[in-house]
Every structure is written in structure tokens, then in C-alpha cells.
N, C-alpha and C positions, 0 to 999 in steps of 0.2 A: 504494499500501500505505500501510495506517495506520500510525502509529507501534507500538501495542501489537501489530499484525499481523506488523509486522517486528521487534520484539523476540522474537516467538516462532519468527520463521523463522528470524533468526538464531541462535536457540539449537538449531535443527536440526542447521547445518551447524556449531556449536561440538560439539554430542553428538557428529555424526560423526569430527570431528579428534581427540576424546579417544577412539572409538572406534578409531580409526587406530594410536594407539600403543599402545593396551592390549591390540588384538588380536597386534600385532606381538610383544608380549613375551611370548606365550602361543603364537600359530600354530607356535613355530619348536618346542616342543616336539615335538609327532609326527613332524616331520621330522626329529628328530634320528638316530634310527636309520639312515633314507637317507644323511643326511649324511653319517654315521662309513662306512657301506659306500663311499661315492662319493669321498669326500677321505680317506679314513684317519685322522680326527682321533682323538686320545686322549681318553680320560675327563676328565683335566685340560682340556682344550682344549673336553668339551664345556661344562663348568661355564663357561668363559671365552665362549664362545657366547652364553652367556645372561647372563653376568655383567658381560661389556665394556659390554653395554647399558647395562644396570640400573645399575651402577656411574657411569656416566661421566652418565648422567640424572640420579641423585641429587645427585652432585655439583657440579651446574649450574644444579637447580632455582633458589637462592637467588639467584645471578647473574642470572639470565634475568628471575625473576622482578620483579628491581628495576629491570633495561633497560627491562621492557615498563612499569611505571609510568612510567618518564622518557620514553621514546621512541615510545610508541603500541603499546596491546595488539594490536590488530587487525594492527598492521605486523611486532611480532614472531612473531605467529601465522603468517600469510600465509608467511612468512621460513624459521619454523621447515619447514613441510609441505614445502616447495619443497628445503631441505636434508633434511629425511626421503625426499621421493621420489628425489633422485639417489643417497645414499647406498642405497635398495632396490635400485636396478639395478645397481650396483657389488656387492653384496651377490649378487645373482642370478646375475651374473655369475662370480663367485671362484672359481680354479681350484684353492685351496688353504684349507686350515684357517685359516692365519696373517693372509691377505686377506679371509678371512671375517669374521673377526676384527675386522680393522680397518677394515671398513666396518659392522660392527657397532657401534662405537666414534662413527663418524662420524653414525649413526641414532641413538645417544645424546644426542648435539650437539643435532639436531630434534627429539627427542622432549621436551629438557628447557626447550626455545622453547615447546613449544606446550601442555605440562599445565598450569601456571601462568597462563599467561596465559586459557585459556580458564577456570579459574576466577576471576580477578581480572575479567574478564569480565562473568560473570554476577554477580559482585557489584556492579558498577559499572552494571549494566544496572536488575538488578529491582532492585524495593522492597520491604517489607510480608512478604505472603503469598507474593507470586509469586515472591520470591527463592527461598521456602520451596519450592516447588514446582520452582523451576530446579535446586535445590543435588540433591533428589531423582532428576529426571530424569538430571543428569549422574551420581550415584552408583550409578543404578541400571543406566546404560551401564556403567558401569567393571565391576559383578559380572556382566552379562550376557556383555559380550564378554571375560572372563576365561574363558568355556568355549565361546563361539561359534568364538575365535579356534581350540583345537585341530580343530573340525570343518572348519572351513574348509580350515585345512595336511592335514588328514589328505584330504580330498576332493580338493585338489589335488597331495599328494605320491602319490596314489594313481593317479590318473589321467594325472598330466601329469609332473608334478617337484619334488621339493623347491623348487627354483627359484623357481616360480611362488609359493610361500609368500613371497618376497620382492616379485615382480612386480606382485603384486595391488593392492599400495599406490600404483603411480602414476594408475590412474584415479581411485582414491579422494581421490589427491591435489589431483587438476584439479576435481573436484567441489567439494570443500573449499575452495580458493583461488577460484572462482567466486563460489561462494555468498557467503561471506565479504565478497569486494569489494560484492557487492548487497546482504546482508541486516544485514552487522554495522557498527554504528554504532563508528568510531577513539572511542577514550578515552584520555588520560594525566595523570598530574598534573603539568602544565605550570609549577606554582610551586615545585616540589623541582626546580634546577637544581646541586646539589651534586654534587659528584665523587664518585665510585663508589668501593666500598673492594675494587680488584683484589686486595691484599696479603691481605684476610680470603677472596677467594675462592680464591687459591694453598694459605693454610692450611686451607679446607676441605676443597680437595681432595686433599691431601696426607694426610688425617685419614682417608678415607672409601677414597681407592686405599688406603692400607698395610695397613690393618685387613682389608680384603676381599681383599688378594694375602696377606695371613698366613693367614687362615681356610682358602682353596683351596690355597695351596701348601704347607700343611704336612705334611700327609699323602703329599707328594712329596721335599720336601727335607729331612724330619725336623723335629720341633716345639722340640728343644732342641739337638740335636747332627746335624750335616751325614749325613747319607745316605749312604753312600758310593756307594750302587748307583745314586744319582741327584744327582749332582753338578751344582748351577746352574751355567747359562753364559748370560751377558748379553751379547749381540754376540759379541765377540771373545775376551770377559776371562771365564776361568773362575774360579769359587770356590775360592780354596785355605786358608781358614780351617776349624779342627775345629769352631770354633760356627756353627751352620747361620743364613742368615738371615732368618729366621722372627724370633726376638726382635728383631731390629735392625729388621724391619719393625713389629712391635708397639709396639718402644719409640718410634717415629716416630710411631705413630699417638697415642700418650700428649703427646708436646710439642707436635707439631703442632694437637691437640685443646684443649690446654692453653692454647696461642698464640692458638688463635682466638677461644676465650672471652676473654681479657685483652685481646685487642687491641681485639675488639670493644668492650667493654664500657668502655673507654679512650675509643675515641672517640666513644662515646656520652655521655660525659660532658666532652669538648670541645664538643658541639654536631653534631660529624661524620657523615654518612651513614654506616651498617656494613649489613654485607652481609645479618643477622639482624637484625630491630629485636626487641630485648634486653626493652626497655621492654614487648613484648606479653606476654611469659614473666608478666608479674606479672595479668596477667586469669587467672584460676583456670582457666575454659572452654578456653583455648587452651593453656596449660601443661599442665594436665591432660592433655584429649583430645591431645594430640598423642602424650604417652606410650603412652597407649592405641594410637593409631593404628600407631604403629610394632610396638609387641610383638606387634596382632594381624595388620599384615601379614608379620611376620616369619614367623607360622605359617601364613598363608593360602597363600602363593605359594611356599614351600618344597617343600611336597608336590608342587606341580606338574610339577616336573624329574622326578621319581622315577618316578609313575605311568605316562606313554606310555612311557618304558623299560620295565618291568616287564609292561605289557601287550602289546608289541610280541615283546620276547626271552624271555618265560616262557612267558606264554601262548599266546603264536602270532599274536597280531591283527595286521592290516595296519593300516596308517595310518588308513583312512577308518572301519575299526571300532573302533578307539580311540577316534577323535572320535565316534562317536556315544556312546560310553559314556560319554565327557565329557559329552557334551550333556544329562546328567542333571544336570550341574552347574548349567548356563545355564536349564533348564527352573525351576529349585528358584530361581534369582535372578528371574525372570520373575514366577514365584508370589509371591515375595517382595514385589515391586512392590505388587501387589494388597492382599498383606498389612498394608503399609507405609500405604498410603493410606487403606484401609479403617479403621485402629486409629490411623493418625497424628494425630486430633484428639481421641482420647480417652483417650491416654497418652502420657507426654513423650518426647522424641526419645531421651533417653538409658535410657530402658526397652526402646525398642526395639531400640539399639545390645546392650545387654544381653541380651536375648532370640537376637539376631542371635548374639552369640558364643557364647552356649550351644550354639546349634543347632549351631555348626562345632565344638564341641567334642566334641556326640556323634556326629556326621557324619564326623569325622575319628578318631576312635578306633574307632567300627564298622567303618572301613577297614581300620586296624592289625587285629582280631582277623580280619575277613574274608579279608585276603591269605596266602595260601598258593601253594605250585605248580601244584595241581589246581583252583584258584577258577575261577567263571565269572561272566560278567557278571551273571547273577543276583542275585550275593551280593553285590556291588559298587555297583550303580546305587542302590538304596534308600538307603545312606549317601552317595552321592554328591550324590542329590537333598537330603537332608536340611542335607548342607553346604552345597550353593549357597543354599538358602533362608537360610543363616546370614550366606553372603556378601554376598549382597543385601540384607538387615537393616541388617545392622551398616555397611557402606561405605556405602548411599544416605544414611544418617543421621547420621553419625559427622564427616562432614565438616561439616555444619551446627551440630551441635555445638562443632568446634572454629573455625568461623569467626563465630560468630553475634553476638558482642561485641567484634570487630575494627572498630574505625573505618576509614569506607570508606577513607581519604586513605593509610593502611596495607594495603589488600586484596591489593597486589601481593606485599609481602612477608610478608605472614599467608597468603597461599596458597601460596606457595614453601615457608613455610617448613612448613606443613601437608602439602604435597607430598612435599616431601624427607624429612618423617618416615616418612614409607607407603613412597617408594622406599627408605631406608636399611634398613629394615624386609623390604624384598623382598630386595634385595641380602644381606643376613645371612641372611634364610631360606634363599636358594640357597645359599648360602656352608656357612653350617653344616649345614643337611640332607645338602647334598650330600655332604659330609665325612664324615656320618655314614653316608648310603647305602654309599659307596664302602668305607669302611673297615670296615664291618660286611661287607659281602660279602666283602672280602678274609679278614677275620679269620674268618668262617666255612666258608668253604669249603676253606681249608685246613686246619682240623679236621675238616670233613666228609670229605676227600679222605684223611686219616688215617685215620678207621675205614672207609670205602668202599674205600679201596686201599692199604693199608698195605704191600705189596711196591712201589708205586710211588716210587722215587726221589726223595731231596728239590730235585734239578734239574727233574726233570721237573712235581712238585708245583708247585714258585714260577713256572713257567712257562704251567702251567693257570691257575694265580691272576691272574698276571700278564696275563694273555689277556684271561679275563674283566672284570677290573679297568678294563684300559686301553680295552678295545673298549666301555664302560659295559653289558655286557651282551651287545654284539651277538656273542661267540664262543660261547652257549651253544645256540643251533640247529645248529653245526657239530660241537659236542662231541657233542650226544645223538645226531646220525648216525654219527659214529665209534664212541661207548661211552656206551650206555645210563646205565649206572650212574655214570659221571662227569659225563654231561650233568644227570643227576636230582639229582645232587650241588651243580653247578652253579647249574641253576634253583631250588634249594631255598634254596642261600645267598643268592641275588640276592632270592627272596620273605621272608627274613629281614632284609635291608640294608632294605626300602623298608618293611618291617612297623616297623622300629627308627626309620624316618626319620617314618614316620605318628604314632607313639607323643610322639616329639619335637616334631613340630608341636601336637598336641595338649596339650603340656606347656606351650610358648609359649603359645599360646590361653589357657589357664586362667592365666598371669600378666596375660596382657592384659584379661579378665577383671576381674580384682582390683584392674588399673589402673582402670577404669570405674567399680568403687566411689567413687575420688574425685572425680568430676564430678558437677555440681549434678543432681541426682533430683526438683525441684519438681513441682508438680500441673501436669495438663493446663490447668486454667485459666489457673495463673500463666504458663505459657510461652503462651498467646495473649494475656495481656495484654502481655506483652512485645513480641510481633508485631505488636499494636496500637500501640504506642507507639513501635517503628521504622517503621512507617507513616508517623506524624504526624512525621518526621523531617525536616527540609527536604532537598528535592531537590538533588540534586547540580550543579554547575556544568553549563551546556551543555556540551557536547563535538561534538568535530568528527565530522562527519557525513561520507556515503560519499561 
């Protein structure tokens, strides 16, 4: 196999590795109602099933991006895929919600090893125009897999079991490991053997973990004062203070976040390694691109939590039907790949990113207006398709914009930072939009029950509201069978919560679009000249071969 053919063959397996972790972050969505029925998990646990994976993923990306540069990118890729496969088996065999969440934590560790490594491998393997094409393939894979995951999860859940939504990862992992050993050349920054900033890693984990904990648990424990109906317990210890733990969590976020930045800048001035290359933020495209990527991801992936729950618990679709509805998103993303390729040489990547975000805003806003208790797939699919086009355009090009000016020897830290920005956005999206969904459902249902059943005692009304919220909508079909009026109120309340979640996502996407206005948007000819200059860059030092 020639060197060029080997590079492109290696890209195939790198893309499959990306597909593995991205599919797993979305495949669970359509399986959630079945998991709720089987394991009896609560709505808070529903958020944690998603969040535990995303949170650990985001918290460790910077660490593993640096470790990949030091110890070998292919080595860490294979290690991450192996951990991911093992944890997938544990998730598939989980007998309880707590063990499932623990398995998802371990999956997050494996996924955090894989994603930044794939980016730095592409950055180290391809040059010039080839690098742009490779990034486009990488980004399009993410955009497509965001929607293919729900379809695959729906098929497995409907005809087999939700457990196979995790079990399918094992054969894919075997294919990736074999392909990487054969086709992907090892690369690392052997010249940089300085110590790794482990203290900075701890601070980054504390910052992200405390923030997401506060956002998710605030509606249960109380945003300021402790909710006496949901007193927090941590192991054998019970929270006895009138002030809720949530303000303490947010205070920890501020302190650890400030400490992380201060510690990193101090180490950088002393010439020591830092978890995050703060010097890279002097590069305008890197700084502004990461801000845009984080905000866009917040709007993009948060809505994927609520749609499958609404489609199955309110509209009455099964998991496979839900997957087919969400397939429109994947089709839109694939169409976007063709659009990006056709216009990639005529307009700048930043222009394509902006067009993609505008399409996402139109799509998700349209979804918000179409969502109702009696909606059909015909009213939803067109907007999902437009939304998918936007995801494909924005995701495929934004990564290239962020990393285009990053030096090769900083590719691991740069890609790790870029991936972290996306994952933090995704984690915040799940936390914020999930909280908006369930809080809105609770308040809306309580008001509707007062109108629909004014003679219903307060205790009974509270029980119904808690049942719908705690079950993440899973109690709605049962309520409809017992009392059509109460069931209809619950269905409409859940639809309203989903609608508000969609509008909130659109609002964040608008902020993301505004953030892209700070990105350089030169002419297509200028971008072509920059690509030519990068082609004339000296080739990197020979790397270790497979």
C-alpha cells in the first residue's frame, strides 16, 4: 500500500472511531424510554445517563490531548477504543440506573481518549488541501452520526433490547483497533518530555463537574434554599443546611475556574507545560472559533434529549419510528456535505459556517412552532431536514476554522481545546435545556390540571405532576388510559416543555451566529492562497510507523 493510499485508508478507520463515540452519545436518546421502563430510573437519572458520559468526556479531553502528543496518538486511540468497548459491555449488562450511569462515566473516559486523538492524527498526517478535505470528512462524520445514532438505537431497541444499543459498540471497536494497527502511522511530539499539569487537570474537572451538577440538580434540590421534599443525601450523609448545595456548587465552579486560568498562566510564564495552551488564544481564529463552537454545540445537542422523549411518550411512536423521524436530520447532514464540497472553493469556510448556523436556527425554531400534542411526522420532518443541513455545514467547517492557524506541534492541545469547547457546550445544552424541559412540564401541567380538574385535591395533583416529570413523560400513556382529560393535559404540558426547550436552543444558536461575526471572513481567493502557503510548509519530522 502506497503512503498516500495508507493515509486515506487510515482516515476511514479514524472516521469510524469518531462515529463510534458520536453515535453512542446519540444512540441512547431513543432508548431512554425503554431504559426508564426496564430499570425504573427517574428524570434526573435520565439526564445523568446522558450527562455523565458528556461531562467526563469534556473534563478529560484536554488531559488526553496532551498525553497523546507525548506518548503517541495512535497508542492512545487504541487504548481509548478498548476502554470504550469494555465499558459498553458493562452498560449493556447494567441491572440498575446507578450502575448504568457508572458505566457511562467509564465510557466518557474512553471517548475522551479517542476524539482529540483523531483530530491530532489528521492534523499530523495531512497537509495543505488534503488536510482541509480530511477535516471536512471528519466533521461530516460527526454531523451524520448525530442522527444515524437514533435510527440505529431505535431499530435495536424495538427489535432486540436497549442493551444492544451499547453492545453494538464491541464489533465496531474490534474493526477500529485492527484498522488502526494496519493503516494509521504512529505520531507523537517526542521532543516535549516535560511534566504534565495534573493539578490543572483536577481544577478543570472540578470546574465542569460542579457547573453541570448545579444545572441538573438545581430543580430537585432547590436553586437557593433546600427543597424539603427532596433533601439531598450523599452516601450515608444527609444535607441538613437550609441553604441548598447548589449555590455551593456554583461557587466551586467560579473558584476552580479562576484557579485553573490563574494556575495555567503562571505555569506558562515559568516555561512549564500547561493543560491548555493559553498562548493559542492569541490566535484570533482559534479564540473566536472556540467560543462559537461552544455556543453552537449548546444549542445543537440539547434539543436531541427532548425530541425522542416527546415523540415516544406524547405522539406514541415506538423507538424505531422515532429513529426514522430523526433520520431526516442525518439526510440533511449528508446533503450538507455535497453543498459544502460544491461551494467550498467559491466561498470561505466562515461563510459556510454562518450559513449552517442560520439553517439550524430556522430548523429548530420551526420545530418549536410545530410541536404540539397532536402533531404528526409530516410537520416535523421538513424542519429536522433543514436543521440537519445546518448541523452538517457548521460542524464540517468550524473545526477547520478553529485549527487552521494552530502550529503542528500544538495540534494535540489545540484539538483537545476545540473538542473540549464543543463537549462543554453539549454538556451545558443537555443540562440547561433538560432543566428547561422538565421544569416547564411541571409548572405547565400543574396549571392545566387546576383548569381541567379543579376538584382534584392538591396532593393528587402533585402526585400526577411528579409522576410525569420523574418518569420523563413515561407516565403519560398510562394516564391517558385512566383519564383522557388528565392524560391530554399531561401530553400538552410535555409538548409545551419540549417547545420551550426548542426555542431556548434557537436562542443559543443565535448567540453562536453572533459569535461567528468575530471570525475572519476573507475572500475565497485569500483562503486558497493560505492553503497554498500551508502546502509549502516543511514536512513534519518522520513519525514512527505502524
